[in-house]
NUNUKE-562356 format. One line per 5 residues: number of its first residue (from 1); for each residue x, y, z of C-alpha. Coordinates in steps of 0.05 Angstrom, whole numbers, padded with zeros to 5 digits. Layout:
<pts>
NUM = X:Y:Z | ...
</pts>
This chain:
<pts>
1 = 00093:04312:-02355 | 00105:04384:-02336 | 00180:04407:-02328 | 00213:04419:-02261 | 00194:04496:-02247
6 = 00233:04500:-02177 | 00287:04478:-02135 | 00240:04428:-02097 | 00208:04399:-02159 | 00276:04387:-02192
11 = 00306:04360:-02129 | 00245:04311:-02125 | 00260:04294:-02200 | 00329:04275:-02187 | 00315:04234:-02123
16 = 00262:04198:-02171 | 00316:04183:-02227 | 00366:04155:-02175 | 00309:04110:-02147 | 00295:04091:-02220
21 = 00366:04076:-02233 | 00378:04036:-02172 | 00316:03991:-02187 | 00336:03980:-02256 | 00406:03961:-02235
26 = 00380:03911:-02188 | 00332:03878:-02240 | 00387:03873:-02291 | 00439:03841:-02245 | 00383:03788:-02225
31 = 00374:03773:-02303 | 00449:03768:-02313 | 00452:03722:-02248 | 00400:03676:-02286 | 00432:03676:-02350
36 = 00502:03658:-02310 | 00468:03590:-02283 | 00438:03578:-02354 | 00364:03590:-02322 | 00342:03654:-02360
41 = 00274:03644:-02399 | 00252:03675:-02461 | 00180:03670:-02496 | 00182:03632:-02562 | 00126:03618:-02618
46 = 00115:03546:-02628 | 00153:03528:-02697 | 00154:03460:-02723 | 00127:03391:-02694 | 00102:03408:-02630
51 = 00123:03365:-02566 | 00109:03416:-02511 | 00031:03418:-02524 | -00022:03399:-02470 | -00070:03390:-02522
56 = -00071:03310:-02507 | -00133:03295:-02547 | -00122:03343:-02606 | -00191:03387:-02590 | -00160:03456:-02593
61 = -00163:03450:-02675 | -00225:03409:-02674 | -00280:03445:-02718 | -00330:03420:-02665 | -00302:03462:-02615
66 = -00297:03526:-02659 | -00369:03515:-02679 | -00398:03511:-02606 | -00355:03573:-02590 | -00383:03613:-02653
71 = -00459:03594:-02631 | -00443:03613:-02559 | -00422:03678:-02579 | -00477:03692:-02628 | -00525:03670:-02575
76 = -00491:03703:-02514 | -00530:03768:-02479 | -00462:03796:-02471 | -00390:03786:-02485 | -00356:03805:-02423
81 = -00377:03780:-02347 | -00375:03856:-02320 | -00360:03831:-02253 | -00345:03771:-02205 | -00395:03720:-02199
86 = -00416:03745:-02131 | -00433:03816:-02162 | -00453:03823:-02237 | -00412:03769:-02266 | -00457:03701:-02250
91 = -00496:03671:-02306 | -00535:03607:-02303 | -00493:03576:-02356 | -00438:03570:-02305 | -00487:03536:-02258
96 = -00507:03485:-02310 | -00439:03471:-02335 | -00414:03458:-02258 | -00471:03408:-02248 | -00455:03370:-02315
101 = -00382:03368:-02293 | -00396:03342:-02227 | -00435:03291:-02260 | -00385:03274:-02310 | -00328:03262:-02257
106 = -00379:03227:-02208 | -00374:03284:-02152 | -00434:03312:-02115 | -00417:03386:-02134 | -00372:03426:-02172
111 = -00344:03504:-02175 | -00309:03538:-02233 | -00247:03576:-02229 | -00211:03612:-02281 | -00144:03580:-02277
116 = -00123:03514:-02248 | -00070:03562:-02208 | -00131:03597:-02180 | -00165:03533:-02162 | -00111:03500:-02124
121 = -00094:03567:-02091 | -00167:03578:-02066 | -00186:03510:-02048 | -00121:03498:-02004 | -00122:03566:-01969
126 = -00195:03564:-01957 | -00194:03490:-01931 | -00130:03489:-01886 | -00131:03524:-01817 | -00069:03543:-01771
131 = -00085:03478:-01729 | -00084:03430:-01787 | -00030:03388:-01815 | -00020:03385:-01888 | 00030:03327:-01916
136 = 00047:03347:-01986 | 00089:03309:-02042 | 00157:03341:-02054 | 00146:03340:-02133 | 00078:03375:-02122
141 = 00062:03433:-02174 | 00080:03504:-02153 | 00005:03526:-02148 | -00005:03466:-02094 | 00054:03498:-02059
146 = 00042:03568:-02058 | -00032:03550:-02038 | -00007:03509:-01974 | 00045:03570:-01965 | -00015:03620:-01959
151 = -00035:03586:-01894 | -00008:03573:-01826 | -00016:03505:-01818 | 00037:03454:-01804 | 00071:03428:-01871
156 = 00102:03362:-01879 | 00141:03352:-01942 | 00151:03278:-01957 | 00198:03256:-02014 | 00169:03240:-02080
161 = 00119:03178:-02078 | 00151:03153:-02018 | 00094:03125:-01981 | 00132:03090:-01926 | 00161:03161:-01910
166 = 00089:03193:-01915 | 00067:03139:-01869 | 00117:03149:-01815 | 00102:03221:-01815 | 00026:03205:-01805
171 = 00045:03161:-01752 | 00091:03213:-01712 | 00066:03280:-01734 | -00003:03294:-01686 | -00051:03349:-01713
176 = -00084:03352:-01640 | -00153:03386:-01650 | -00140:03405:-01724 | -00153:03360:-01789 | -00096:03324:-01831
181 = -00094:03332:-01905 | -00051:03292:-01958 | -00041:03335:-02024 | -00019:03302:-02087 | -00020:03308:-02162
186 = -00056:03239:-02196 | -00004:03251:-02258 | 00058:03291:-02245 | 00077:03343:-02293 | 00150:03342:-02291
191 = 00166:03262:-02282 | 00097:03239:-02314 | 00086:03187:-02253 | 00021:03163:-02239 | 00009:03170:-02163
196 = -00015:03105:-02122 | -00081:03129:-02108 | -00110:03068:-02078 | -00049:03062:-02035 | -00054:03141:-02017
201 = -00132:03128:-02000 | -00115:03075:-01956 | -00069:03111:-01911 | -00111:03167:-01908 | -00162:03130:-01879
206 = -00118:03089:-01838 | -00089:03153:-01806 | -00154:03198:-01806 | -00130:03246:-01865 | -00168:03278:-01919
211 = -00140:03264:-01992 | -00139:03325:-02043 | -00119:03300:-02119 | -00100:03352:-02174 | -00120:03319:-02236
216 = -00095:03368:-02284 | -00058:03320:-02328 | -00107:03261:-02321 | -00172:03301:-02335 | -00197:03275:-02407
221 = -00140:03227:-02423 | -00142:03172:-02359 | -00198:03137:-02329 | -00273:03115:-02361 | -00295:03170:-02406
226 = -00230:03207:-02393 | -00257:03226:-02321 | -00193:03216:-02289 | -00146:03176:-02246 | -00194:03185:-02178
231 = -00251:03153:-02221 | -00201:03102:-02256 | -00181:03078:-02185 | -00255:03069:-02162 | -00243:03129:-02110
236 = -00311:03169:-02122 | -00330:03190:-02051 | -00265:03177:-02017 | -00232:03239:-02038 | -00247:03308:-02005
241 = -00234:03348:-02071 | -00205:03329:-02142 | -00178:03390:-02185 | -00192:03386:-02260 | -00157:03436:-02307
246 = -00193:03457:-02365 | -00134:03485:-02405 | -00099:03416:-02428 | -00142:03359:-02453 | -00207:03396:-02456
251 = -00178:03454:-02500 | -00209:03509:-02462 | -00185:03549:-02398 | -00196:03548:-02318 | -00203:03490:-02276
256 = -00264:03461:-02230 | -00258:03439:-02155 | -00300:03379:-02151 | -00325:03350:-02081 | -00386:03359:-02035
261 = -00443:03405:-02042 | -00417:03437:-01976 | -00346:03447:-02005 | -00378:03482:-02061 | -00412:03531:-02015
266 = -00348:03534:-01973 | -00305:03556:-02037 | -00355:03608:-02059 | -00349:03643:-01990 | -00279:03632:-01966
271 = -00238:03625:-02032 | -00208:03691:-02051 | -00188:03672:-02118 | -00264:03664:-02130 | -00290:03721:-02091
276 = -00246:03778:-02122 | -00238:03751:-02194 | -00277:03773:-02248 | -00311:03721:-02275 | -00305:03698:-02355
281 = -00355:03712:-02402 | -00417:03673:-02400 | -00403:03644:-02476 | -00336:03615:-02449 | -00375:03561:-02411
286 = -00401:03534:-02476 | -00326:03520:-02494 | -00313:03485:-02429 | -00371:03446:-02444 | -00361:03421:-02511
291 = -00291:03410:-02490 | -00322:03360:-02437 | -00369:03324:-02485 | -00315:03310:-02531 | -00268:03288:-02489
296 = -00313:03236:-02454 | -00325:03203:-02522 | -00250:03212:-02546 | -00237:03133:-02539 | -00199:03131:-02603
301 = -00153:03187:-02586 | -00137:03163:-02508 | -00119:03096:-02538 | -00072:03135:-02588 | -00041:03174:-02530
306 = -00033:03116:-02489 | 00003:03075:-02550 | 00047:03132:-02565 | 00067:03135:-02491 | 00086:03064:-02490
311 = 00127:03072:-02555 | 00164:03134:-02537 | 00185:03102:-02468 | 00204:03041:-02494 | 00252:03073:-02547
316 = 00280:03123:-02504 | 00300:03072:-02448 | 00320:03024:-02504 | 00375:03073:-02522 | 00396:03092:-02457
321 = 00353:03157:-02442 | 00332:03168:-02368 | 00252:03176:-02368 | 00253:03182:-02297 | 00190:03139:-02267
326 = 00144:03162:-02321 | 00087:03119:-02338 | 00042:03160:-02371 | 00034:03213:-02434 | 00088:03259:-02401
331 = 00154:03233:-02414 | 00216:03269:-02393 | 00286:03263:-02418 | 00329:03282:-02359 | 00398:03307:-02383
336 = 00428:03332:-02318 | 00466:03401:-02327 | 00425:03462:-02350 | 00475:03472:-02408 | 00463:03403:-02437
341 = 00389:03410:-02430 | 00390:03476:-02469 | 00444:03445:-02524 | 00399:03388:-02539 | 00337:03436:-02542
346 = 00366:03483:-02591 | 00392:03427:-02636 | 00323:03397:-02633 | 00294:03460:-02648 | 00339:03470:-02715
351 = 00317:03396:-02734 | 00242:03430:-02732 | 00220:03404:-02663 | 00186:03447:-02614 | 00208:03432:-02553
356 = 00237:03468:-02491 | 00285:03451:-02438 | 00261:03446:-02368 | 00305:03472:-02312 | 00311:03491:-02240
361 = 00269:03513:-02205 | 00215:03478:-02240 | 00251:03413:-02228 | 00309:03393:-02173 | 00379:03417:-02187
366 = 00422:03372:-02229 | 00353:03341:-02268 | 00344:03385:-02326 | 00308:03356:-02376 | 00266:03360:-02439
371 = 00199:03337:-02430 | 00154:03307:-02483 | 00081:03315:-02472 | 00046:03265:-02520 | -00018:03281:-02558
376 = -00061:03247:-02606 | -00038:03285:-02666 | 00030:03254:-02661 | 00048:03186:-02695 | 00101:03135:-02687
381 = 00140:03152:-02745 | 00150:03223:-02718 | 00166:03202:-02646 | 00220:03152:-02681 | 00249:03201:-02718
386 = 00251:03248:-02654 | 00291:03190:-02618 | 00341:03189:-02675 | 00344:03261:-02675 | 00369:03253:-02593
391 = 00416:03200:-02610 | 00447:03239:-02663 | 00459:03301:-02619 | 00483:03256:-02562 | 00539:03228:-02603
396 = 00557:03304:-02628 | 00556:03326:-02558 | 00599:03271:-02521 | 00651:03281:-02576 | 00654:03355:-02569
401 = 00714:03383:-02538 | 00698:03411:-02463 | 00704:03482:-02460 | 00707:03504:-02384 | 00659:03557:-02364
406 = 00679:03627:-02346 | 00690:03628:-02268
</pts>
């Protein structure tokens, strides 16, 4: 940077420094506010027994995955896409993957996005119009919430899995010339609850609404051959779109929106998170495809995850811990205050468990928690030891003197 050489340059530099100092103060004040409410977060490397992982089937360390990736890199014409798929970044391997994935989950067509967040944002912002009404579960993931917010349609947020409240809203909220959409997750990421998809589909049919289901935590883990909860409920063809994340049980990255061929064409032309996004390199399609193939045959691993889930929920509930409404492989331990959740997490980490406190705004105020993601790599003895550690920490915390927080 050249030195200031005249009065004008000197004044401009002083002004720029003043602005920078003001912004730095604002940033630091916001960070201090987060810390005062025990909501400041940090990046940490996984150490110890991993209870945070979404690698539900254990495929991220499977040598067959690594071999498929090596072969794909060696045979790939290039190791970068060089652009969006609408420009220079398309390759027929993506079309083949999308066709195979659609057949796997029982849909007519599919379109690949580079993340689950991009898939939900692209799908909802493309489908919803100002004259439409969307009915969204209050516990939906941030990507669904943000996708809906991008549109100018009427939004109705119904209480979490309260179908009576949803039906009342469907009965009294009119869309005029617009369409109506119900948006839910099949397995909710923070409470681990399964959505009653058959009941939701019945409500959608009765009140002329379309159903959109995010299968992020069900893909590979639930349903026949791991095809998800929509397939498990026998609702193929009765759901407008499903979103299947690849970065969890499939040990890859990205997500596929599955539905009709017309929907796929619409997304190619309307979804900004597809149109303006640089494609992943062609070889990466092989990683997604291998994850799909291995997940389809992972019956033993799926049974292991289901058995571990039941075991842990029973152990926690039997010892007086609140597991919300979990009936899946995502098992929360609701502790209440942010400070309590942080104290539990810190002591568990010291005991050799990799687990993090989940706090607002990710979950509602007063429901800070630990969340255990169960994978096929875990065992019942490991989980039994984990529960014993929780009990010991609870005993220590309950007997500790109460130190008032500074005002």
